[in-house]
C-alpha positions as CSV (number, residue, x, y, z in Angstrom):
1,X,1.7,12.4,-21.6
2,X,-0.9,12.0,-24.1
3,X,-0.3,13.2,-27.9
4,X,-3.1,14.3,-30.1
5,X,-1.4,13.9,-33.4
6,X,-0.7,10.6,-35.1
7,X,2.8,9.1,-35.4
8,X,4.7,10.0,-38.6
9,X,7.5,7.7,-40.2
10,X,10.8,9.6,-40.2
11,X,12.5,8.2,-43.2
12,X,16.5,8.5,-44.4
13,X,16.8,6.2,-47.0
14,X,17.4,3.3,-44.5
15,X,15.5,0.1,-44.4
16,X,14.2,0.8,-40.9
17,X,11.2,2.8,-40.4
18,X,11.3,5.1,-37.4
19,X,8.0,6.6,-36.1
20,X,7.1,9.0,-33.6
21,X,7.9,13.0,-33.2
22,X,11.0,14.9,-32.6
23,X,12.4,18.5,-32.5
24,X,14.6,19.2,-35.3
25,X,17.6,20.0,-33.2
26,X,17.7,16.3,-32.0
27,X,17.6,14.5,-35.3
28,X,20.9,12.8,-34.1
29,X,18.9,10.7,-31.6
30,X,16.7,9.3,-34.4
31,X,20.0,8.4,-36.1
32,X,21.3,6.9,-33.5
33,X,18.2,4.8,-32.9
34,X,17.6,3.8,-36.0
35,X,21.6,2.6,-36.1
36,X,20.9,0.2,-33.1
37,X,17.8,-1.1,-34.5
38,X,19.6,-1.9,-38.1
39,X,22.2,-3.9,-36.0
40,X,20.1,-6.5,-34.5
41,X,16.5,-8.2,-34.1
42,X,13.8,-6.7,-32.2
43,X,12.9,-3.1,-31.5
44,X,13.4,-0.1,-29.3
45,X,12.1,3.2,-28.0
46,X,13.7,6.4,-27.0
47,X,12.2,9.5,-25.3
48,X,14.4,12.8,-24.4
49,X,13.0,15.6,-22.6
50,X,15.0,19.1,-22.4
51,X,14.3,22.0,-20.5
52,X,11.2,20.3,-19.5
53,X,9.8,19.6,-22.9
54,X,9.5,16.6,-24.6
55,X,11.9,16.8,-27.7
56,X,12.1,13.3,-29.1
57,X,9.6,10.5,-28.6
58,X,10.5,7.9,-31.1
59,X,10.2,4.1,-32.0
60,X,10.8,1.3,-34.3
61,X,11.6,-2.5,-35.0
62,X,9.6,-5.3,-34.0
63,X,8.2,-6.2,-30.6
64,X,8.1,-10.0,-31.0
65,X,9.3,-12.8,-32.9
66,X,6.4,-12.9,-35.2
67,X,7.6,-9.5,-36.7
68,X,4.6,-7.6,-35.3
69,X,5.8,-3.9,-35.5
70,X,6.7,-1.9,-32.2
71,X,3.8,0.8,-31.6
72,X,3.7,3.9,-29.6
73,X,2.2,2.1,-26.3
74,X,4.6,-0.8,-26.5
75,X,6.2,-1.5,-23.3
76,X,9.6,-3.6,-22.6
77,X,10.6,-5.4,-19.6
78,X,13.7,-3.3,-18.4
79,X,15.7,-5.2,-15.6
80,X,17.7,-2.9,-13.6
81,X,16.3,0.3,-14.9
82,X,13.6,-0.5,-12.5
83,X,16.0,0.1,-9.4
84,X,15.6,3.9,-10.6
85,X,12.3,3.9,-10.2
86,X,12.4,2.3,-6.8
87,X,15.0,4.6,-5.3
88,X,12.8,7.6,-6.6
89,X,9.9,6.2,-4.7
90,X,12.2,5.9,-1.7
91,X,13.2,9.7,-2.1
92,X,9.4,10.5,-2.2
93,X,9.1,8.8,1.1
94,X,12.1,10.9,2.6
95,X,10.7,13.9,1.3
96,X,7.5,13.5,3.1
97,X,9.2,12.7,6.4
98,X,8.2,9.1,6.5
99,X,12.0,7.7,6.7
100,X,15.3,9.3,6.9
101,X,18.5,7.9,4.7
102,X,20.3,7.4,8.1
103,X,17.3,5.6,9.6
104,X,18.2,1.8,10.7
105,X,16.1,-0.6,8.4
106,X,15.0,-2.3,11.6
107,X,13.1,1.0,12.7
108,X,10.7,0.6,10.2
109,X,11.0,-3.1,9.6
110,X,11.6,-5.0,13.1
111,X,11.8,-8.5,11.6
112,X,15.1,-7.2,9.9
113,X,17.1,-7.0,13.1
114,X,18.0,-10.8,12.9
115,X,21.3,-12.2,12.2
116,X,23.4,-9.0,13.0
117,X,21.5,-6.5,10.7
118,X,20.2,-4.5,13.6
119,X,22.4,-1.1,12.4
120,X,22.2,-1.4,8.9
121,X,20.8,1.9,7.6
122,X,18.8,2.9,4.4
123,X,21.5,4.8,3.1
124,X,23.8,1.7,3.1
125,X,21.1,-0.4,1.2
126,X,20.9,2.4,-1.3
127,X,24.7,2.9,-1.7
128,X,24.9,-0.8,-2.0
129,X,27.0,-1.3,1.0
130,X,24.8,-3.6,3.3
131,X,26.2,-6.8,2.5
132,X,22.7,-8.3,1.1
133,X,23.6,-9.1,-2.4
134,X,24.1,-12.8,-2.2
135,X,20.8,-13.9,-3.0
136,X,22.3,-17.2,-4.6
137,X,23.0,-18.3,-0.7
138,X,19.4,-16.9,0.3
139,X,17.2,-18.7,-1.8
140,X,17.3,-22.5,-3.3
141,X,15.9,-21.6,-6.8
142,X,15.4,-18.4,-8.8
143,X,11.6,-18.8,-8.9
144,X,11.2,-17.8,-5.1
145,X,11.8,-14.1,-6.7
146,X,7.9,-14.4,-7.8
147,X,7.0,-14.7,-4.1
148,X,7.3,-11.3,-2.2
149,X,6.8,-12.9,1.2
150,X,9.2,-15.6,0.8
151,X,11.9,-13.0,-0.3
152,X,11.4,-10.5,2.6
153,X,11.7,-13.9,5.0
154,X,14.7,-15.0,3.3
155,X,16.2,-11.6,3.7
156,X,15.1,-11.4,7.3
157,X,17.1,-14.8,8.2
158,X,20.5,-13.9,6.3
159,X,23.3,-12.2,7.9
160,X,25.3,-10.0,5.7
161,X,27.9,-11.6,3.8
162,X,30.7,-8.7,4.8
163,X,30.6,-5.9,7.5
164,X,28.0,-3.5,6.5
165,X,29.8,-0.3,5.0
166,X,32.9,-1.9,4.6
167,X,32.6,-2.5,0.9
168,X,30.3,-1.8,-2.3
169,X,28.5,-4.9,-3.3
170,X,26.0,-4.6,-6.3
171,X,22.5,-5.8,-4.9
172,X,21.7,-7.0,-8.2
173,X,18.4,-8.8,-7.4
174,X,17.9,-8.1,-3.6
175,X,17.7,-4.3,-3.9
176,X,14.3,-3.9,-4.7
177,X,13.0,-6.3,-2.0
178,X,15.2,-4.3,0.5
179,X,13.5,-1.1,-0.7
180,X,10.2,-2.0,-1.3
181,X,9.7,-3.9,1.9
182,X,10.7,-0.4,4.0
183,X,8.3,1.5,1.5
184,X,5.5,-1.0,2.2
185,X,5.9,-1.0,5.9
186,X,5.8,3.0,6.1
187,X,3.1,3.6,3.7
188,X,0.9,0.7,4.2
189,X,0.7,0.1,0.3
190,X,2.1,-2.6,-2.1
191,X,5.0,-1.8,-4.0
192,X,3.0,-1.9,-7.2
193,X,0.2,0.3,-6.1
194,X,3.1,3.1,-4.7
195,X,4.4,3.1,-8.4
196,X,0.7,4.1,-9.6
197,X,-0.1,6.5,-6.9
198,X,3.2,8.3,-6.5
199,X,4.6,8.4,-10.1
200,X,2.1,7.3,-12.5
201,X,-1.0,9.4,-11.8
202,X,0.8,12.4,-10.5
203,X,3.1,12.8,-13.6
204,X,0.6,11.5,-16.1
205,X,2.7,8.6,-17.1
206,X,1.2,6.0,-20.0
207,X,3.2,2.9,-19.2
208,X,5.0,2.1,-15.8
209,X,4.4,-0.9,-14.0
210,X,6.4,-3.0,-11.3
211,X,3.8,-5.7,-11.2
212,X,1.7,-5.4,-14.0
213,X,-2.1,-6.0,-14.0
214,X,-3.5,-8.3,-16.8
215,X,-4.9,-5.6,-19.0
216,X,-1.4,-4.4,-19.6
217,X,0.2,-7.6,-20.6
218,X,-0.6,-7.3,-24.5
219,X,1.3,-3.9,-24.6
220,X,4.6,-6.3,-23.5
221,X,7.1,-6.7,-26.0
222,X,8.7,-10.1,-26.1
223,X,12.2,-10.7,-25.0
224,X,14.5,-11.8,-27.9
225,X,17.6,-13.6,-26.5
226,X,20.6,-14.5,-28.5
227,X,20.4,-17.8,-30.1
228,X,22.8,-19.4,-28.2
229,X,24.2,-18.6,-24.7
230,X,27.6,-20.2,-24.9
231,X,29.9,-17.5,-25.9
232,X,33.7,-17.4,-26.0
233,X,35.5,-14.9,-23.3
234,X,36.3,-12.6,-26.1
235,X,32.8,-12.5,-27.4
236,X,31.7,-12.1,-23.9
237,X,33.8,-9.1,-23.4
238,X,32.8,-7.9,-26.8
239,X,28.9,-8.1,-26.1
240,X,29.0,-7.6,-22.4
241,X,26.9,-10.7,-21.8
242,X,28.8,-11.5,-18.4
243,X,26.0,-13.3,-17.0
244,X,25.9,-15.7,-19.7
245,X,29.6,-16.5,-19.3
246,X,29.3,-17.2,-15.8
247,X,26.5,-19.9,-16.7
248,X,28.3,-21.2,-19.7
249,X,31.2,-22.7,-18.2
250,X,33.6,-20.0,-19.4
251,X,34.1,-18.6,-16.2
252,X,37.9,-19.3,-15.4
253,X,38.9,-18.3,-19.3
254,X,36.6,-14.9,-18.7
255,X,38.6,-14.4,-15.4
256,X,41.9,-14.9,-17.1
257,X,41.1,-12.4,-20.0
258,X,39.8,-9.7,-17.6
259,X,43.0,-10.0,-15.3
260,X,45.2,-9.4,-18.5
261,X,43.5,-6.2,-19.3
262,X,44.0,-5.0,-15.6
263,X,40.4,-5.9,-14.1
264,X,40.1,-8.2,-11.1
265,X,36.5,-9.8,-11.5
266,X,35.1,-11.6,-8.2
267,X,33.4,-14.5,-10.0
268,X,32.0,-15.9,-6.6
269,X,30.4,-12.5,-5.6
270,X,29.0,-12.0,-9.1
271,X,27.3,-15.2,-9.1
272,X,25.9,-14.7,-5.5
273,X,24.4,-11.5,-6.6
274,X,23.3,-12.3,-10.2
275,X,22.8,-15.9,-10.6
276,X,20.5,-17.8,-8.1
277,X,20.0,-21.5,-8.9
278,X,17.8,-21.7,-12.0
279,X,18.2,-18.3,-13.3
280,X,19.2,-19.6,-16.8
281,X,15.7,-20.8,-17.1
282,X,13.9,-18.2,-15.3
283,X,11.6,-16.2,-17.8
284,X,11.9,-12.6,-16.7
285,X,9.6,-11.9,-20.0
286,X,6.5,-14.5,-19.0
287,X,3.4,-13.1,-18.0
288,X,3.7,-14.7,-14.2
289,X,7.1,-12.8,-14.0
290,X,5.6,-9.6,-15.1
291,X,2.4,-9.9,-12.8
292,X,5.1,-10.2,-9.8
293,X,6.7,-7.2,-8.3
294,X,10.5,-7.6,-8.5
295,X,11.6,-4.0,-8.2
296,X,15.2,-4.5,-8.8
297,X,14.6,-6.1,-12.2
298,X,11.2,-6.7,-13.7
299,X,9.7,-3.4,-14.5
300,X,7.8,-2.6,-17.6
301,X,7.9,0.5,-19.0
302,X,7.5,3.0,-22.0
303,X,10.4,5.1,-22.8
304,X,8.3,8.2,-22.3
305,X,7.3,7.2,-18.9
306,X,10.9,6.8,-17.7
307,X,12.0,10.1,-19.5
308,X,9.2,12.2,-17.8
309,X,10.0,10.8,-14.5
310,X,13.6,11.6,-15.0
311,X,13.0,14.9,-16.5
312,X,11.4,16.1,-13.2
313,X,14.4,15.2,-11.6
314,X,16.4,17.1,-13.9
315,X,14.1,20.3,-13.3
316,X,15.1,20.2,-9.8
317,X,12.1,17.9,-8.8
318,X,9.3,19.4,-10.6
319,X,7.8,19.3,-14.2
320,X,4.8,20.9,-15.4
321,X,3.7,22.3,-12.1
322,X,3.9,18.8,-10.6
323,X,6.4,18.6,-8.0
324,X,8.0,15.1,-7.0
325,X,10.5,16.0,-4.8
326,X,12.0,19.3,-3.0
327,X,15.1,20.8,-3.9
328,X,16.7,19.7,-0.6
329,X,15.9,16.1,-0.8
330,X,17.0,15.9,-4.4
331,X,20.3,17.2,-3.7
332,X,20.8,14.5,-0.7
333,X,19.6,11.7,-3.1
334,X,21.9,12.4,-5.9
335,X,25.1,13.3,-3.9
336,X,28.0,11.0,-4.7
337,X,28.2,8.7,-1.8
338,X,31.5,7.9,0.0
339,X,32.6,4.7,-1.4
340,X,34.8,2.2,0.8
341,X,38.0,0.7,-0.4
342,X,36.8,-2.7,-1.2
343,X,34.3,-3.4,-4.4
344,X,32.5,-7.0,-5.0
345,X,30.5,-8.0,-8.0
346,X,31.1,-4.9,-10.0
347,X,34.7,-4.3,-10.0
348,X,34.2,-0.6,-11.2
349,X,33.7,2.7,-9.4
350,X,29.9,3.5,-10.4
351,X,29.8,6.8,-8.7
352,X,26.9,5.6,-6.7
353,X,24.1,8.1,-5.5
354,X,21.5,7.0,-3.4
355,X,19.8,4.5,-5.7
356,X,21.3,5.6,-8.6
357,X,24.6,5.6,-10.4
358,X,26.8,8.1,-12.5
359,X,26.3,8.4,-16.3
360,X,28.6,7.3,-19.1
361,X,27.9,8.3,-22.9
362,X,29.9,7.8,-26.0
363,X,30.2,11.7,-25.7
364,X,31.9,12.0,-22.4
365,X,30.7,11.5,-18.7
366,X,28.3,14.2,-17.5
367,X,28.9,15.0,-14.1
368,X,26.2,15.9,-12.5
369,X,24.2,13.2,-14.4
370,X,22.6,10.1,-12.7
371,X,20.2,7.3,-13.1
372,X,20.0,3.5,-13.7
373,X,21.0,1.2,-16.9
374,X,20.1,-2.4,-17.1
375,X,21.0,-5.8,-18.3
376,X,19.3,-6.3,-21.9
377,X,20.3,-2.5,-22.8
378,X,17.8,-0.4,-21.5
379,X,18.4,2.7,-19.2
380,X,17.2,6.2,-18.3
381,X,19.0,9.2,-16.9
382,X,18.6,12.9,-15.9
383,X,21.3,15.7,-16.0
384,X,20.3,18.6,-13.9
385,X,23.1,20.9,-15.4
386,X,21.6,20.5,-18.6
387,X,18.1,20.2,-17.8
388,X,18.2,16.7,-19.9
389,X,16.6,13.4,-19.4
390,X,16.9,10.4,-21.7
391,X,15.3,6.8,-21.7
392,X,15.9,3.5,-23.9
393,X,13.9,0.5,-23.8
394,X,14.8,-2.5,-26.0
395,X,13.6,-6.1,-26.2
396,X,16.8,-7.9,-27.6
397,X,20.3,-8.5,-26.7
398,X,22.2,-9.0,-23.5
399,X,24.6,-6.6,-22.4
400,X,26.0,-6.1,-18.8
401,X,24.3,-5.2,-15.7
402,X,24.5,-1.7,-16.5
403,X,23.3,-1.6,-20.1
404,X,25.6,-1.8,-23.1
405,X,26.7,0.3,-26.1
406,X,23.2,0.9,-27.3
407,X,22.6,3.3,-24.2
408,X,25.7,4.7,-24.5
409,X,25.4,5.8,-28.2
410,X,21.6,6.8,-27.8
411,X,22.8,9.0,-24.5
412,X,25.7,10.5,-26.6
413,X,23.7,11.7,-29.4
414,X,21.0,13.1,-26.9
415,X,23.9,15.0,-24.9
416,X,25.5,16.1,-28.1
417,X,22.2,17.7,-29.5
418,X,21.5,19.2,-26.1
419,X,24.9,20.8,-25.5
420,X,24.6,22.4,-29.3
421,X,21.4,24.1,-28.3
422,X,22.3,27.4,-27.3
423,X,19.2,29.2,-28.0
424,X,16.6,30.1,-25.4
425,X,14.2,27.6,-24.6
426,X,11.3,27.4,-27.3
427,X,8.4,27.3,-24.7
428,X,7.8,27.8,-21.3
429,X,8.5,24.7,-19.0
430,X,4.8,24.5,-17.8
431,X,3.5,24.1,-21.5
432,X,3.1,20.9,-23.6
433,X,4.8,21.5,-27.0
434,X,3.5,20.6,-30.2
435,X,6.4,18.6,-31.3
436,X,7.6,19.0,-34.9
437,X,8.1,16.3,-37.7
438,X,11.6,16.6,-39.4
439,X,13.7,13.9,-41.4
440,X,16.7,13.0,-39.6
């Protein structure tokens, strides 16, 4: 969405300057954003839609090690938050009758039927039940992920690591190739092109790429990792940096600590899903990586683009007269999937929908909400009950495969602001609001 007025600083006496716009009812979101920027290096942006209207579009901090300020057009690599975008594209394909969730993958991708995979369905892939998460056993080094055809051939040759449908195992890095190749087969277009054709242009998004062109790369924020990757198990539990723990030699101690608090962590499956050989030196923020399409892990987004996509989903599949999904397909896509008894990789109940997971915030768990959070702290989600959509992008920190406390805090602030808003909508959904400046 294009804005015609300049950004305005939103001060409150803090050392952190927040730029952008917000409705005064959502001042709490600005306070939450300022708090997370104050707490560490780097920068961030947050965008919130309520009742089909953008009510907060805010950013602050720095975009790189040189201290360049985060600006209105800054995008950030957003890891697993990308899965929500990939899943939405699959739902669009279902809505158009190109595929069905209960189709066998091999119906559209015949070479997939090798090694006992002929009966795996699209539903099983999207619910993380296909048994094809074990990327560490599929490829010899992490940089193979930059080669789409190599990854597709590797998946075709691979047998499921368990019987499909009997366990939920988070497909941390393989999910995007599985979904993406099905979409490429049924549309005849590359995944990167589909993002632009089916989401960016219809919704008028200002920054959403999975496979970015050269001209978009100067807008990318630099990923700022912690100075050390060797953390104690207690530090890891506090920070959520599970992947670093597995790669730092503290795996045994970490497993013991988690067992003590009642969590059974399957380290072998986690390594299989999240740590192909060489992952510790793989540069997710490098330009070569951002040019490639890794639809489970390397989206380059603005917060407002993610929020607007989810606002369409929160509003019954439509925003500003543009219909993304029919109500019927949206209902099927967001129905909580029946979960088998076994869970590997992630030992928690994520309340999986088809490609989206449930949403937790510091203000509770909105039962109808769905979306996807990511390693590094980003995340985006929709709540149809409140007609609310929230997105956060960041460029520093680690977190878990499903975000960290930053997305929980920003989400909690947005949820509280929306829940406290009892007056009728200020404008009709089809109108573009003139957002007001207000100090947080």
